[in-house]
N, CA, C and O of each residue as an XYZ file, in Angstrom:
452
protein
N      16.214     19.815     21.111
C      15.594     19.121     19.915
C      14.654     19.982     19.216
O      13.889     20.621     19.939
N      14.544     20.144     17.828
C      13.413     20.797     17.442
C      12.193     20.236     17.509
O      11.975     19.041     17.310
N      11.184     21.257     17.851
C      10.041     20.691     17.914
C       9.145     20.885     16.486
O       9.094     21.943     15.858
N       8.536     19.784     16.161
C       7.750     19.906     14.671
C       6.291     19.981     14.821
O       5.655     19.517     15.767
N       5.759     20.678     13.683
C       4.470     20.919     13.731
C       3.980     19.364     13.247
O       4.600     18.765     12.369
N       2.908     18.840     13.859
C       2.652     17.531     13.208
C       1.293     17.533     12.243
O       0.356     18.331     12.272
N       1.429     16.750     11.655
C       0.395     16.441     10.712
C      -0.427     15.088     10.523
O       0.279     14.090     10.385
N      -1.734     14.905     10.497
C      -2.205     13.738     10.583
C      -2.297     12.970      9.543
O      -2.802     13.532      8.571
N      -1.967     11.799      9.382
C      -2.096     10.675      8.322
C      -3.107      9.431      9.075
O      -2.865      8.819     10.115
N      -4.096      9.324      8.323
C      -4.715      8.177      8.599
C      -4.301      6.757      8.453
O      -3.315      6.420      7.797
N      -4.954      6.073      8.980
C      -4.258      4.494      8.769
C      -4.652      4.237      7.337
O      -3.846      3.856      6.488
N      -6.137      4.499      7.073
C      -6.429      4.148      5.703
C      -5.689      5.084      4.453
O      -5.718      4.754      3.267
N      -5.037      6.294      4.974
C      -4.397      6.996      3.951
C      -3.017      6.487      3.932
O      -2.436      6.686      2.865
N      -2.346      5.877      4.851
C      -1.133      5.234      5.028
C      -1.194      4.227      4.210
O      -0.320      4.160      3.345
N      -2.227      3.200      4.272
C      -2.498      1.763      3.649
C      -2.741      2.307      2.062
O      -2.305      1.623      1.136
N      -3.250      3.202      1.874
C      -3.367      3.847      0.423
C      -2.066      3.899     -0.121
O      -1.823      3.148     -1.065
N      -1.005      4.808      0.394
C       0.265      5.114     -0.252
C       0.902      3.418     -0.091
O       1.508      3.067     -1.103
N       0.861      2.743      0.623
C       1.493      1.538      0.498
C       1.256      0.769     -0.738
O       2.055      0.291     -1.544
N      -0.209      0.763     -0.690
C      -0.805      0.008     -2.061
C      -0.168      0.550     -3.303
O       0.619     -0.042     -4.040
N      -0.720      2.004     -3.441
C      -0.282      2.500     -4.489
C       1.053      2.575     -4.757
O       1.484      1.839     -5.644
N       1.833      3.335     -4.161
C       3.032      3.741     -4.131
C       4.321      2.963     -4.078
O       5.291      3.197     -4.799
N       4.238      1.894     -3.044
C       5.251      1.045     -2.593
C       4.922     -0.240     -3.082
O       5.902     -0.979     -3.181
N       3.956     -0.675     -3.381
C       3.311     -2.169     -4.040
C       3.248     -1.911     -5.624
O       3.473     -2.853     -6.384
N       2.978     -0.786     -6.062
C       2.680     -0.597     -7.415
C       1.242     -0.798     -8.148
O       1.007     -0.722     -9.354
N       0.295     -1.090     -7.018
C      -0.981     -1.877     -7.436
C      -1.937     -0.413     -8.213
O      -1.735      0.773     -7.953
N      -2.773     -0.865     -9.006
C      -3.532      0.088     -9.449
C      -4.422      0.818     -8.459
O      -4.295      0.580     -7.258
N      -5.361      1.739     -8.922
C      -6.208      2.090     -8.000
C      -7.540      1.103     -7.780
O      -8.206      1.070     -6.745
N      -7.779      0.318     -8.968
C      -8.855     -0.542     -8.954
C      -8.525     -1.562     -8.152
O      -9.421     -1.809     -7.345
N      -7.525     -2.289     -8.059
C      -6.968     -3.565     -7.381
C      -6.662     -2.951     -5.912
O      -7.149     -3.573     -4.967
N      -5.985     -1.916     -5.662
C      -5.979     -1.301     -4.279
C      -7.136     -0.979     -3.576
O      -7.233     -1.186     -2.367
N      -8.092     -0.446     -4.305
C      -9.357     -0.145     -4.131
C     -10.239     -1.565     -3.320
O     -10.934     -1.590     -2.304
N      -9.961     -2.318     -3.992
C     -10.244     -3.900     -3.686
C      -9.773     -4.573     -2.567
O     -10.434     -5.339     -1.866
N      -8.596     -4.261     -2.420
C      -7.729     -4.681     -1.242
C      -8.394     -4.067      0.138
O      -8.589     -4.568      1.245
N      -8.622     -2.938     -0.341
C      -8.991     -1.925      1.002
C     -10.720     -2.061      1.103
O     -11.246     -1.486      2.056
N     -11.556     -2.771      0.190
C     -12.957     -2.645      0.318
C     -13.591     -1.493     -0.009
O     -14.767     -1.349      0.328
N     -12.987     -0.605     -0.636
C     -13.691      0.647     -1.407
C     -13.754      0.709     -2.852
O     -12.934      0.070     -3.511
N     -14.520      1.316     -3.335
C     -14.344      1.756     -4.844
C     -13.414      2.240     -5.111
O     -12.797      2.825     -4.221
N     -12.831      2.209     -6.636
C     -12.022      2.919     -7.321
C     -11.957      4.383     -7.292
O     -10.923      5.041     -7.403
N     -13.080      4.816     -7.143
C     -13.229      6.403     -6.903
C     -12.680      6.485     -5.577
O     -11.538      6.888     -5.356
N     -13.503      6.096     -4.681
C     -12.951      6.526     -3.085
C     -11.415      6.048     -2.897
O     -10.642      6.724     -2.218
N     -11.017      4.867     -3.522
C      -9.536      4.869     -3.225
C      -9.037      5.834     -3.875
O      -7.893      6.009     -3.456
N      -9.337      6.685     -4.826
C      -8.312      7.640     -5.803
C      -8.647      8.806     -5.107
O      -7.868      9.700     -5.437
N      -9.568      9.226     -4.191
C      -9.761     10.468     -3.504
C      -8.907      9.889     -1.989
O      -8.456     10.871     -1.399
N      -8.678      8.929     -1.452
C      -8.028      8.567     -0.100
C      -6.508      8.972     -0.624
O      -5.794      9.711      0.053
N      -6.184      8.553     -1.588
C      -4.780      8.719     -1.983
C      -4.150      9.951     -2.417
O      -2.986     10.337     -2.313
N      -5.291     10.535     -2.980
C      -4.747     12.084     -3.365
C      -4.741     12.926     -2.036
O      -3.948     13.859     -1.910
N      -5.636     12.587     -1.042
C      -5.387     13.145      0.182
C      -4.287     12.805      1.056
O      -3.876     13.629      1.874
N      -3.776     11.648      0.944
C      -2.650     10.966      1.696
C      -1.238     11.480      0.921
O      -0.178     11.484      1.546
N      -1.302     11.877     -0.374
C      -0.140     12.217     -1.117
C      -0.002     13.897     -0.700
O       1.071     14.468     -0.507
N      -1.214     14.458     -0.622
C      -1.202     16.070     -0.220
C      -0.594     16.070      1.061
O       0.151     16.999      1.372
N      -0.787     15.298      1.705
C      -0.600     15.376      3.464
C       1.262     15.122      3.683
O       2.042     15.723      4.422
N       1.487     14.075      2.779
C       2.797     13.841      2.855
C       3.810     15.041      2.203
O       4.876     15.459      2.658
N       3.158     15.401      1.094
C       3.862     16.502      0.414
C       4.010     17.567      1.308
O       5.109     18.117      1.392
N       2.951     17.983      2.071
C       2.775     19.025      2.709
C       3.919     18.915      4.004
O       4.579     19.850      4.456
N       3.937     17.671      4.392
C       5.080     17.371      5.611
C       6.744     17.470      4.854
O       7.651     17.964      5.524
N       7.012     16.970      3.464
C       8.043     17.316      3.484
C       8.295     18.411      2.706
O       9.470     18.530      2.361
N       7.543     19.224      2.342
C       8.020     20.753      1.701
C       7.848     21.801      2.868
O       8.389     22.894      2.696
N       7.181     21.590      3.986
C       6.914     22.377      4.870
C       7.588     22.054      6.347
O       7.527     22.830      7.300
N       8.210     20.823      6.357
C       8.991     20.138      7.655
C       8.211     19.713      8.751
O       8.493     20.026      9.908
N       7.099     18.911      8.393
C       6.395     18.615      9.386
C       6.282     17.418      9.551
O       6.332     16.663      8.580
N       6.084     16.910     10.938
C       5.937     15.604     11.361
C       4.757     14.807     10.935
O       3.670     15.359     11.103
N       4.760     13.851     10.519
C       3.565     12.819     10.042
C       3.291     12.137     11.114
O       4.170     11.422     11.595
N       1.934     12.226     11.746
C       1.490     11.302     12.828
C       0.433     10.207     12.214
O      -0.609     10.569     11.668
N       0.775      8.957     12.347
C      -0.051      7.912     11.824
C      -1.351      7.618     12.829
O      -1.046      7.176     13.936
N      -2.425      7.770     12.621
C      -3.390      7.367     13.744
C      -4.776      7.280     12.815
O      -4.921      7.539     11.621
N      -5.776      6.803     13.847
C      -7.058      6.867     13.274
C      -7.551      5.624     12.299
O      -6.740      4.807     11.864
N      -8.754      5.574     12.044
C      -9.238      4.789     11.212
C      -9.480      3.474     11.639
O      -8.951      3.092     12.683
N     -10.298      2.624     10.901
C     -10.621      1.189     11.162
C      -9.699      0.449     10.305
O      -9.525      0.684      9.109
N      -9.061     -0.547     11.055
C      -8.089     -1.323     10.650
C      -7.903     -2.708     11.384
O      -8.198     -2.988     12.545
N      -7.327     -3.517     10.390
C      -7.195     -5.021     11.017
C      -5.853     -5.533     10.783
O      -5.697     -5.721      9.577
N      -4.858     -5.820     11.446
C      -3.549     -6.163     11.260
C      -3.647     -7.478     11.006
O      -4.096     -8.238     11.864
N      -3.222     -7.937      9.742
C      -3.500     -9.374      9.527
C      -2.032    -10.107      9.597
O      -1.098     -9.454      9.131
N      -1.739    -11.440     10.152
C      -0.830    -12.058     10.187
C      -0.515    -13.406      9.176
O       0.357    -14.271      9.253
N      -1.676    -13.177      8.147
C      -1.641    -14.335      7.019
C      -0.555    -13.944      6.133
O      -0.018    -12.841      6.033
N      -0.301    -15.103      5.462
C       0.613    -14.757      4.385
C       0.130    -14.319      3.197
O      -1.066    -14.540      3.011
N       0.760    -13.727      2.295
C       0.335    -13.139      0.995
C       0.393    -14.024     -0.447
O       1.242    -14.902     -0.600
N      -0.364    -13.774     -1.236
C      -0.405    -14.575     -2.333
C      -0.201    -13.661     -3.596
O      -0.966    -12.782     -3.994
N       1.125    -14.100     -4.198
C       1.321    -13.469     -5.384
C       1.184    -14.184     -6.561
O       1.019    -15.384     -6.342
N       1.194    -13.786     -8.089
C       1.438    -14.658     -9.222
C       2.159    -13.983    -10.031
O       2.593    -12.887     -9.675
N       2.406    -14.443    -11.150
C       3.296    -14.146    -12.253
C       2.816    -13.767    -13.341
O       2.613    -14.835    -13.919
N       2.478    -12.917    -14.049
C       1.673    -12.236    -15.020
C       2.249    -13.063    -16.350
O       1.514    -13.118    -17.336
N       3.501    -13.678    -16.386
C       4.116    -14.466    -17.695
C       3.902    -15.823    -17.483
O       3.388    -16.486    -18.384
N       4.239    -16.371    -16.356
C       4.254    -17.927    -16.306
C       2.999    -18.613    -15.476
O       2.608    -19.778    -15.407
N       2.647    -17.672    -15.018
C       1.205    -17.729    -14.091
C       1.667    -18.658    -12.564
O       0.839    -19.263    -11.882
N       2.953    -18.597    -12.300
C       3.169    -19.380    -11.263
C       2.554    -18.393     -9.942
O       2.471    -17.166     -9.906
N       2.184    -19.354     -8.943
C       1.571    -18.640     -7.824
C       2.347    -19.204     -6.473
O       2.646    -20.396     -6.391
N       2.610    -18.387     -5.564
C       3.363    -18.421     -4.251
C       3.021    -17.759     -3.222
O       2.494    -16.651     -3.318
N       3.216    -18.210     -2.343
C       3.222    -17.388     -0.894
C       4.222    -16.631     -0.227
O       5.302    -17.214     -0.135
N       4.157    -15.431      0.288
C       5.144    -14.747      1.203
C       4.539    -14.455      2.572
O       3.371    -14.085      2.687
N       5.423    -14.642      3.685
C       5.188    -14.238      4.664
C       4.850    -12.700      5.088
O       5.437    -11.832      4.443
N       4.094    -12.351      5.956
C       3.845    -10.969      5.893
C       4.976    -10.178      6.655
O       5.638    -10.716      7.543
N       5.191     -8.656      6.194
C       6.191     -7.995      6.521
C       7.847     -8.585      5.858
O       8.936     -8.384      6.395
N       7.629     -9.218      4.775
C       8.974     -9.677      3.881
C       9.001     -8.610      3.098
O      10.123     -8.523      2.600
N       8.051     -7.454      2.631
C       8.173     -6.534      1.661
C       7.588     -7.435      0.270
O       7.351     -8.643      0.278
N       7.453     -6.646     -0.726
C       6.849     -6.976     -2.280
C       8.154     -7.979     -2.938
O       9.334     -7.685     -2.745
N       7.841     -8.859     -3.517
C       9.028     -9.681     -4.040
C       9.307     -8.846     -5.419
O       8.457     -8.182     -6.013
N      10.565     -9.002     -5.774
C      10.971     -8.177     -6.576
C      10.609     -8.723     -8.456
O      10.343     -8.071     -9.466
N      10.768    -10.120     -8.200
C      10.498    -10.891     -9.625
C       9.869    -12.299     -8.901
O       9.853    -12.627     -7.714
N       9.401    -12.929    -10.005
C       8.707    -14.515     -9.770
C      10.070    -15.568     -9.686
O      11.061    -15.662    -10.410
N       9.640    -16.308     -8.458
C      10.879    -17.057     -8.125
C      11.220    -18.173     -9.148
O      12.321    -18.703     -9.297
N       9.853    -18.481     -9.957
C      10.101    -19.554    -10.741
C      11.051    -19.024    -12.494
O      11.996    -19.621    -13.009
N      10.539    -18.105    -12.866
C      11.161    -17.316    -14.247
C      11.569    -16.116    -14.313
O      11.892    -15.607    -15.387
N      11.614    -15.487    -13.175
C      12.393    -14.248    -12.700
C      11.822    -12.931    -13.457
O      12.421    -11.866    -13.608
N      10.663    -13.227    -13.846
C       9.811    -12.249    -14.570
C       9.197    -11.024    -13.387
O       8.700    -11.275    -12.290
N       9.416     -9.658    -14.013
C       9.194     -8.618    -12.926
C       7.782     -8.343    -12.685
O       7.315     -7.847    -11.660
N       7.166     -8.699    -13.693
C       5.512     -8.717    -13.658
C       5.015     -9.427    -12.923
O       4.767    -10.571    -13.303
N       4.658     -8.982    -11.493
C       3.952     -9.907    -10.280
C       2.693     -9.101     -9.991
O       2.468     -7.947    -10.355
N       2.043     -9.768     -9.394
C       0.953     -8.942     -8.956
C       0.594     -9.645     -7.579
O       1.208    -10.700     -7.425
N      -0.309     -9.282     -6.486
C      -0.816     -9.532     -5.425
C      -2.214    -10.213     -5.781
O      -3.014     -9.504     -6.390
N      -2.551    -11.388     -5.494
C      -3.629    -12.057     -5.856
C      -4.668    -11.736     -4.452
O      -4.421    -12.153     -3.321
N      -5.696    -11.020     -4.779
C      -6.623    -10.704     -3.626
C      -7.135    -12.143     -3.098
O      -7.435    -13.013     -3.915
N      -7.232    -12.381     -1.609
C      -8.037    -13.605     -1.245
C      -8.709    -12.634      0.054
O      -8.395    -11.570      0.588
N      -9.810    -13.646      0.225
C     -11.275    -13.298      0.827
C     -11.080    -13.647      2.213
O     -12.002    -13.517      3.018
């Protein structure tokens, strides 16, 4: 098997990619979720995207490690921007595509403390 050069992606950089690019959150909201400022989140996501681009373009393996993190098993709270319906989703089920009440696609995750 071919041995690939590895490039390191921190847990924080991975989380930034998940929030911004997979969940579609704004830098402001994603920064709040991570407990950092919008500007700091912007720097984290910029570095994460650079690392992933390097891996894709140059055929490198991505090794996710390091950083301070806490794995949560708590359910997530979402809300609809159209009808304001709120509902909970279990962790690990992915982001809902639409509001279960009105089927509107404009939904957002409600930050919990």
